[in-house]
N, CA and C atoms as an extended XYZ file, in Angstrom:
381
Properties=species:S:1:pos:R:3:atomname:S:1:resname:S:1:resid:I:1 pbc="F F F"
N         0.851       -1.264       -0.142 N   MET     1
C        -0.231       -0.209       -0.019 CA  MET     1
C         0.876        1.028       -0.047 C   MET     1
N         0.538        2.220       -1.101 N   SER     2
C         1.462        3.060       -1.391 CA  SER     2
C         0.862        4.363       -0.221 C   SER     2
N         2.033        5.237        0.342 N   LEU     3
C         1.871        6.050        1.139 CA  LEU     3
C         1.588        7.758        0.615 C   LEU     3
N         0.392        7.908        0.895 N   VAL     4
C        -0.479        9.378        0.095 CA  VAL     4
C        -0.584       10.335        1.307 C   VAL     4
N         0.534       11.029        1.813 N   PRO     5
C        -0.024       12.310        2.681 CA  PRO     5
C        -0.913       13.174        2.003 C   PRO     5
N        -1.912       13.864        2.856 N   ASP     6
C        -2.292       14.576        3.425 CA  ASP     6
C        -2.006       16.082        2.978 C   ASP     6
N        -2.981       16.851        2.647 N   GLY     7
C        -1.835       18.432        2.122 CA  GLY     7
C        -1.104       18.389        1.011 C   GLY     7
N        -0.965       17.508        0.306 N   LEU     8
C        -0.224       17.729       -0.859 CA  LEU     8
C        -1.137       17.602       -1.854 C   LEU     8
N        -0.973       18.081       -3.159 N   ARG     9
C        -1.786       17.945       -4.409 CA  ARG     9
C        -0.825       17.075       -5.737 C   ARG     9
N        -1.355       16.222       -6.247 N   TYR    10
C        -0.923       15.010       -6.949 CA  TYR    10
C        -1.412       15.121       -8.143 C   TYR    10
N        -0.410       14.696       -9.500 N   SER    11
C        -0.692       14.499      -10.675 CA  SER    11
C        -0.981       13.504      -11.039 C   SER    11
N        -2.048       13.182      -12.355 N   LYS    12
C        -1.943       11.532      -12.863 CA  LYS    12
C        -0.875       10.949      -13.174 C   LYS    12
N         0.043       11.601      -13.336 N   ASP    13
C         1.429       11.284      -13.926 CA  ASP    13
C         2.320       10.988      -12.850 C   ASP    13
N         1.766       11.109      -11.351 N   HIS    14
C         2.620       10.537      -10.512 CA  HIS    14
C         3.559       11.419       -9.619 C   HIS    14
N         3.269       13.012       -9.911 N   GLU    15
C         4.231       13.390       -8.967 CA  GLU    15
C         3.373       14.418       -8.200 C   GLU    15
N         3.989       15.172       -7.206 N   TRP    16
C         3.201       15.396       -6.227 CA  TRP    16
C         3.680       16.974       -6.037 C   TRP    16
N         3.227       17.546       -5.352 N   ILE    17
C         3.656       18.827       -4.990 CA  ILE    17
C         3.349       19.530       -3.530 C   ILE    17
N         3.990       20.508       -2.890 N   ARG    18
C         3.585       21.064       -1.783 CA  ARG    18
C         3.871       22.555       -1.715 C   ARG    18
N         2.655       23.181       -1.547 N   VAL    19
C         2.493       24.615       -2.339 CA  VAL    19
C         3.673       25.290       -0.605 C   VAL    19
N         4.210       26.381       -1.194 N   THR    20
C         4.349       27.246        0.045 CA  THR    20
C         5.027       28.577       -0.844 C   THR    20
N         3.534       29.529       -0.334 N   GLY    21
C         3.752       30.943       -1.001 CA  GLY    21
C         3.555       30.444       -2.405 C   GLY    21
N         4.289       31.464       -2.955 N   ASN    22
C         4.449       31.266       -4.784 CA  ASN    22
C         5.319       30.432       -5.257 C   ASN    22
N         5.787       29.480       -4.227 N   ARG    23
C         6.606       28.594       -4.799 CA  ARG    23
C         6.028       26.782       -4.552 C   ARG    23
N         6.467       25.954       -5.187 N   VAL    24
C         6.222       24.513       -4.947 CA  VAL    24
C         7.423       23.675       -4.886 C   VAL    24
N         7.074       22.586       -4.249 N   ARG    25
C         8.274       21.756       -4.230 CA  ARG    25
C         7.673       20.284       -4.870 C   ARG    25
N         8.286       19.649       -5.761 N   VAL    26
C         8.043       18.798       -6.861 CA  VAL    26
C         8.653       17.496       -6.417 C   VAL    26
N         7.791       16.486       -6.277 N   GLY    27
C         8.898       15.236       -6.424 CA  GLY    27
C         8.114       14.318       -6.727 C   GLY    27
N         8.394       12.632       -7.098 N   ILE    28
C         7.643       11.865       -7.442 CA  ILE    28
C         6.849       11.036       -5.881 C   ILE    28
N         5.530       10.173       -6.394 N   THR    29
C         5.462       10.090       -5.427 CA  THR    29
C         5.560        8.562       -4.865 C   THR    29
N         5.087        7.890       -3.652 N   ASP    30
C         5.582        7.081       -3.297 CA  ASP    30
C         5.364        5.622       -4.330 C   ASP    30
N         3.888        5.705       -4.723 N   HIS    31
C         3.384        4.673       -5.880 CA  HIS    31
C         4.386        4.579       -6.792 C   HIS    31
N         4.735        5.863       -7.316 N   ALA    32
C         5.639        6.132       -8.670 CA  ALA    32
C         7.211        5.488       -8.031 C   ALA    32
N         7.682        5.740       -7.014 N   GLN    33
C         9.183        5.030       -6.967 CA  GLN    33
C         8.962        3.325       -6.628 C   GLN    33
N         7.878        3.051       -6.326 N   HIS    34
C         7.917        1.468       -6.141 CA  HIS    34
C         7.781        1.002       -7.274 C   HIS    34
N         7.212        1.621       -8.144 N   GLU    35
C         6.718        0.769       -9.704 CA  GLU    35
C         8.746        1.286      -10.188 C   GLU    35
N         9.034        2.080      -10.488 N   LEU    36
C        10.419        2.266      -10.335 CA  LEU    36
C        11.435        1.450       -9.906 C   LEU    36
N        11.268        1.190       -8.608 N   THR    37
C        12.326        0.236       -8.199 CA  THR    37
C        13.370        1.326       -7.579 C   THR    37
N        14.664        0.720       -7.575 N   ASP    38
C        15.708        1.411       -6.895 CA  ASP    38
C        16.188        2.238       -7.781 C   ASP    38
N        16.111        3.607       -7.545 N   VAL    39
C        16.487        5.176       -8.231 CA  VAL    39
C        18.051        4.914       -8.184 C   VAL    39
N        18.569        5.221       -9.491 N   VAL    40
C        20.036        5.239       -9.360 CA  VAL    40
C        20.413        6.405      -10.122 C   VAL    40
N        19.694        7.038      -10.494 N   PHE    41
C        20.199        8.286      -10.997 CA  PHE    41
C        19.134        9.336      -11.157 C   PHE    41
N        19.160       10.468      -11.065 N   VAL    42
C        18.203       11.774      -11.774 CA  VAL    42
C        18.537       13.025      -12.134 C   VAL    42
N        18.201       13.442      -13.385 N   GLU    43
C        18.349       14.295      -14.258 CA  GLU    43
C        17.591       15.563      -13.979 C   GLU    43
N        18.086       16.461      -13.597 N   PHE    44
C        17.539       18.082      -13.506 CA  PHE    44
C        17.191       18.706      -14.595 C   PHE    44
N        16.181       19.661      -14.406 N   PRO    45
C        16.136       20.569      -15.597 CA  PRO    45
C        17.498       21.656      -14.973 C   PRO    45
N        17.955       22.923      -15.705 N   PRO    46
C        18.976       23.549      -15.193 CA  PRO    46
C        18.091       24.873      -14.381 C   PRO    46
N        18.627       25.233      -13.147 N   ILE    47
C        17.964       26.571      -13.045 CA  ILE    47
C        17.785       27.780      -13.622 C   ILE    47
N        16.288       28.487      -13.464 N   GLY    48
C        15.835       29.496      -14.402 CA  GLY    48
C        15.253       28.973      -15.263 C   GLY    48
N        15.072       27.729      -15.890 N   LYS    49
C        14.230       27.575      -17.152 CA  LYS    49
C        12.856       27.176      -16.508 C   LYS    49
N        12.200       27.838      -17.383 N   GLU    50
C        10.449       28.207      -17.583 CA  GLU    50
C        10.069       26.838      -17.795 C   GLU    50
N         9.304       26.530      -17.335 N   LEU    51
C         8.439       25.058      -17.605 CA  LEU    51
C         7.025       25.662      -17.591 C   LEU    51
N         6.261       24.705      -18.876 N   ALA    52
C         4.819       24.674      -18.538 CA  ALA    52
C         4.102       23.407      -18.424 C   ALA    52
N         3.197       23.467      -17.908 N   ARG    53
C         2.494       22.448      -17.001 CA  ARG    53
C         2.415       21.293      -18.047 C   ARG    53
N         3.366       19.826      -17.921 N   GLY    54
C         3.172       18.965      -18.876 CA  GLY    54
C         4.482       19.022      -19.239 C   GLY    54
N         5.119       19.966      -19.372 N   GLN    55
C         6.452       19.907      -20.042 CA  GLN    55
C         7.613       18.730      -19.302 C   GLN    55
N         8.148       18.656      -19.875 N   VAL    56
C         9.249       17.133      -19.178 CA  VAL    56
C        10.295       18.224      -18.085 C   VAL    56
N        10.224       17.871      -16.893 N   LEU    57
C        10.756       18.180      -15.748 CA  LEU    57
C        12.213       17.793      -15.744 C   LEU    57
N        12.284       16.724      -16.055 N   GLY    58
C        13.690       15.744      -15.899 CA  GLY    58
C        13.327       14.238      -15.897 C   GLY    58
N        14.583       13.298      -15.785 N   VAL    59
C        14.472       12.000      -15.678 CA  VAL    59
C        14.700       11.482      -14.290 C   VAL    59
N        14.255       10.409      -14.087 N   VAL    60
C        14.219        9.250      -13.182 CA  VAL    60
C        14.939        8.069      -13.615 C   VAL    60
N        16.223        7.325      -13.411 N   GLU    61
C        16.394        6.201      -13.806 CA  GLU    61
C        16.696        5.360      -12.798 C   GLU    61
N        15.916        4.056      -13.210 N   SER    62
C        15.963        3.245      -12.005 CA  SER    62
C        17.067        1.772      -12.172 C   SER    62
N        16.908        1.117      -11.835 N   VAL    63
C        17.426       -0.298      -12.488 CA  VAL    63
C        16.414       -1.199      -13.091 C   VAL    63
N        15.248       -0.518      -13.199 N   LYS    64
C        14.086       -1.060      -13.906 CA  LYS    64
C        14.003       -0.451      -15.162 C   LYS    64
N        13.713        0.781      -15.187 N   ALA    65
C        13.722        1.561      -16.271 CA  ALA    65
C        14.016        3.447      -16.131 C   ALA    65
N        13.727        3.923      -17.072 N   VAL    66
C        13.946        5.401      -17.185 CA  VAL    66
C        12.902        5.837      -17.657 C   VAL    66
N        12.336        7.084      -16.501 N   SER    67
C        11.105        7.424      -17.063 CA  SER    67
C        11.248        8.931      -16.641 C   SER    67
N        10.250        9.890      -17.626 N   GLU    68
C        10.367       11.370      -17.780 CA  GLU    68
C         9.570       11.434      -16.252 C   GLU    68
N        10.018       12.994      -15.910 N   ILE    69
C         8.732       13.687      -15.063 CA  ILE    69
C         8.432       14.685      -15.473 C   ILE    69
N         7.321       14.821      -15.371 N   PHE    70
C         6.306       16.070      -16.174 CA  PHE    70
C         5.923       17.364      -14.790 C   PHE    70
N         6.475       18.297      -15.629 N   ALA    71
C         5.979       19.309      -14.553 CA  ALA    71
C         4.513       19.359      -13.829 C   ALA    71
N         4.232       19.321      -12.908 N   PRO    72
C         2.586       18.902      -12.627 CA  PRO    72
C         2.224       20.572      -12.791 C   PRO    72
N         2.984       21.473      -12.567 N   VAL    73
C         2.385       22.802      -12.626 CA  VAL    73
C         3.298       23.831      -13.367 C   VAL    73
N         2.859       25.214      -13.809 N   SER    74
C         3.972       25.767      -14.768 CA  SER    74
C         4.522       26.552      -13.666 C   SER    74
N         5.861       26.901      -13.804 N   GLY    75
C         6.739       27.620      -13.206 CA  GLY    75
C         8.250       27.621      -13.817 C   GLY    75
N         9.166       28.474      -12.778 N   LYS    76
C        10.558       28.646      -13.158 CA  LYS    76
C        11.197       27.832      -12.370 C   LYS    76
N        12.366       26.962      -12.765 N   VAL    77
C        13.023       26.171      -11.651 CA  VAL    77
C        13.884       27.103      -10.562 C   VAL    77
N        13.490       27.173       -9.300 N   VAL    78
C        14.562       27.844       -8.437 CA  VAL    78
C        15.487       27.020       -7.906 C   VAL    78
N        14.973       26.096       -7.611 N   ALA    79
C        16.336       25.024       -6.605 CA  ALA    79
C        15.689       23.400       -7.344 C   ALA    79
N        16.989       22.986       -7.455 N   VAL    80
C        16.944       21.279       -7.680 CA  VAL    80
C        18.178       20.931       -6.383 C   VAL    80
N        17.368       19.563       -6.116 N   ASN    81
C        17.982       18.422       -5.096 CA  ASN    81
C        19.131       17.936       -5.143 C   ASN    81
N        20.542       18.370       -5.109 N   LYS    82
C        21.518       18.320       -5.647 CA  LYS    82
C        22.160       16.916       -4.859 C   LYS    82
N        21.482       17.100       -3.514 N   ASP    83
C        22.011       15.565       -2.622 CA  ASP    83
C        21.662       14.408       -3.497 C   ASP    83
N        20.387       14.686       -4.394 N   LEU    84
C        20.435       13.121       -5.227 CA  LEU    84
C        21.344       13.040       -6.304 C   LEU    84
N        22.624       13.957       -6.516 N   ASP    85
C        23.510       13.733       -7.493 CA  ASP    85
C        24.428       12.475       -6.641 C   ASP    85
N        24.843       12.451       -5.068 N   SER    86
C        25.272       11.584       -4.866 CA  SER    86
C        24.508       10.433       -3.733 C   SER    86
N        22.795       11.060       -3.921 N   HIS    87
C        22.798        9.906       -2.882 CA  HIS    87
C        20.879        9.286       -3.502 C   HIS    87
N        20.444        9.156       -4.876 N   PRO    88
C        19.595        8.579       -5.423 CA  PRO    88
C        18.522        8.075       -4.880 C   PRO    88
N        18.938        7.456       -3.991 N   GLU    89
C        18.015        6.106       -3.544 CA  GLU    89
C        16.739        6.820       -2.149 C   GLU    89
N        17.695        7.985       -2.253 N   ALA    90
C        16.444        8.962       -1.085 CA  ALA    90
C        14.959        8.970       -2.032 C   ALA    90
N        15.573        9.121       -3.132 N   VAL    91
C        14.032        9.368       -4.098 CA  VAL    91
C        13.038        8.054       -3.513 C   VAL    91
N        13.679        6.705       -3.588 N   ASN    92
C        12.777        5.288       -2.895 CA  ASN    92
C        12.384        5.557       -1.206 C   ASN    92
N        13.774        5.764       -0.275 N   LYS    93
C        13.455        6.005        0.922 CA  LYS    93
C        12.681        6.894        1.286 C   LYS    93
N        12.491        8.252        1.017 N   ASP    94
C        11.694        9.566        1.355 CA  ASP    94
C        11.459       10.198        0.108 C   ASP    94
N        10.453        9.657       -0.545 N   PRO    95
C         9.673       10.370       -1.387 CA  PRO    95
C         8.989       11.857       -1.322 C   PRO    95
N         8.778       11.899        0.021 N   TYR    96
C         8.027       13.598        0.346 CA  TYR    96
C         8.975       13.704        0.924 C   TYR    96
N        10.309       13.681        1.366 N   GLY    97
C        10.862       14.575        2.246 CA  GLY    97
C        12.204       14.797        1.458 C   GLY    97
N        13.446       13.856        2.017 N   ALA    98
C        14.547       14.109        1.583 CA  ALA    98
C        15.019       13.847       -0.263 C   ALA    98
N        13.517       12.826       -0.471 N   GLY    99
C        13.686       12.838       -2.043 CA  GLY    99
C        13.223       13.776       -2.697 C   GLY    99
N        12.714       14.713       -2.782 N   TRP   100
C        12.034       15.711       -3.520 CA  TRP   100
C        13.192       16.466       -4.511 C   TRP   100
N        12.305       16.616       -5.679 N   LEU   101
C        13.250       16.624       -6.926 CA  LEU   101
C        13.460       18.485       -7.336 C   LEU   101
N        12.339       19.122       -7.139 N   VAL   102
C        12.983       20.249       -7.405 CA  VAL   102
C        11.972       21.483       -7.052 C   VAL   102
N        12.497       22.686       -6.766 N   ASP   103
C        11.249       23.694       -6.418 CA  ASP   103
C        10.797       24.622       -7.729 C   ASP   103
N         9.575       24.943       -7.817 N   LEU   104
C         9.645       25.764       -8.992 CA  LEU   104
C         8.795       27.165       -8.445 C   LEU   104
N         9.576       28.210       -8.815 N   GLU   105
C         8.185       29.547       -8.579 CA  GLU   105
C         6.800       29.448       -9.711 C   GLU   105
N         5.749       29.355       -8.840 N   LEU   106
C         4.528       29.204       -9.848 CA  LEU   106
C         4.400       30.271      -11.007 C   LEU   106
N         4.225       30.017      -11.932 N   THR   107
C         3.766       31.058      -12.807 CA  THR   107
C         2.333       31.385      -13.073 C   THR   107
N         1.659       30.086      -12.642 N   ASP   108
C        -0.130       30.447      -12.698 CA  ASP   108
C        -0.347       29.489      -11.736 C   ASP   108
N        -1.097       30.144      -10.762 N   THR   109
C        -1.529       29.640       -9.261 CA  THR   109
C        -2.861       29.002       -9.739 C   THR   109
N        -3.704       28.972      -10.696 N   ALA   110
C        -4.916       28.863      -10.906 CA  ALA   110
C        -4.662       26.949      -10.947 C   ALA   110
N        -3.452       26.623      -11.486 N   GLU   111
C        -3.261       25.090      -11.923 CA  GLU   111
C        -3.214       24.311      -10.795 C   GLU   111
N        -2.909       24.966       -9.644 N   VAL   112
C        -2.779       24.007       -8.527 CA  VAL   112
C        -3.866       22.907       -8.259 C   VAL   112
N        -5.483       23.704       -7.733 N   PRO   113
C        -6.566       23.271       -7.516 CA  PRO   113
C        -6.634       22.554       -8.526 C   PRO   113
N        -6.190       22.474       -9.623 N   GLN   114
C        -6.654       21.358      -10.951 CA  GLN   114
C        -6.234       19.956      -10.410 C   GLN   114
N        -4.912       20.109       -9.952 N   LEU   115
C        -4.535       18.660       -9.533 CA  LEU   115
C        -5.329       17.832       -8.521 C   LEU   115
N        -5.020       16.561       -8.266 N   LEU   116
C        -5.843       15.922       -7.204 CA  LEU   116
C        -5.108       16.174       -5.929 C   LEU   116
N        -6.611       15.897       -4.959 N   ASP   117
C        -6.183       15.817       -3.491 CA  ASP   117
C        -5.670       13.997       -3.412 C   ASP   117
N        -5.514       14.405       -1.837 N   ALA   118
C        -4.675       12.959       -1.437 CA  ALA   118
C        -5.753       11.959       -1.810 C   ALA   118
N        -7.317       12.052       -1.377 N   ALA   119
C        -8.394       11.297       -1.638 CA  ALA   119
C        -8.311       11.034       -2.850 C   ALA   119
N        -8.321       11.825       -4.135 N   ALA   120
C        -8.107       11.567       -5.494 CA  ALA   120
C        -7.477       10.864       -5.800 C   ALA   120
N        -6.186       11.190       -5.550 N   TYR   121
C        -5.020       10.094       -5.922 CA  TYR   121
C        -5.132        8.838       -5.388 C   TYR   121
N        -5.469        8.380       -3.948 N   ARG   122
C        -5.431        7.229       -3.354 CA  ARG   122
C        -6.889        6.662       -4.455 C   ARG   122
N        -7.750        7.076       -4.985 N   ARG   123
C        -8.832        6.492       -5.578 CA  ARG   123
C        -8.359        6.145       -6.872 C   ARG   123
N        -7.090        6.821       -7.566 N   LEU   124
C        -6.579        6.376       -8.965 CA  LEU   124
C        -5.437        5.468       -8.693 C   LEU   124
N        -4.421        5.116       -7.312 N   THR   125
C        -3.927        4.432       -7.403 CA  THR   125
C        -4.313        3.128       -6.611 C   THR   125
N        -5.885        3.231       -6.191 N   GLY   126
C        -5.825        2.207       -5.198 CA  GLY   126
C        -4.818        1.916       -3.842 C   GLY   126
N        -4.632        2.951       -3.879 N   ALA   127
C        -3.961        2.788       -2.345 CA  ALA   127
C        -4.962        3.096       -1.038 C   ALA   127
């Protein structure tokens, strides 16, 4: 059974966001990391890159697959989790904490409520 914390928003592509003011922290869900299995590499976008919702944000490589990560909302990349360069396994061990991927500065706050809440994401994944 996957962990789906309340208070976050979720995409159907299995990314989560945590909103803080005009910024969001983005990661992949517990469900996604279980599907990928052991993460061995994370590729990030450059700081300052503007992303539209649905654009490729980065790549997560596991022993099983290489998966693109999509921007759940539009925004500008303001931070990336460089700790994952040396500890990509944090995505598996703590997907909602130390395994976060990027921080975006929101460019369209109206996109946030269009994402799934925890209850809807649980229904989507059967969690």
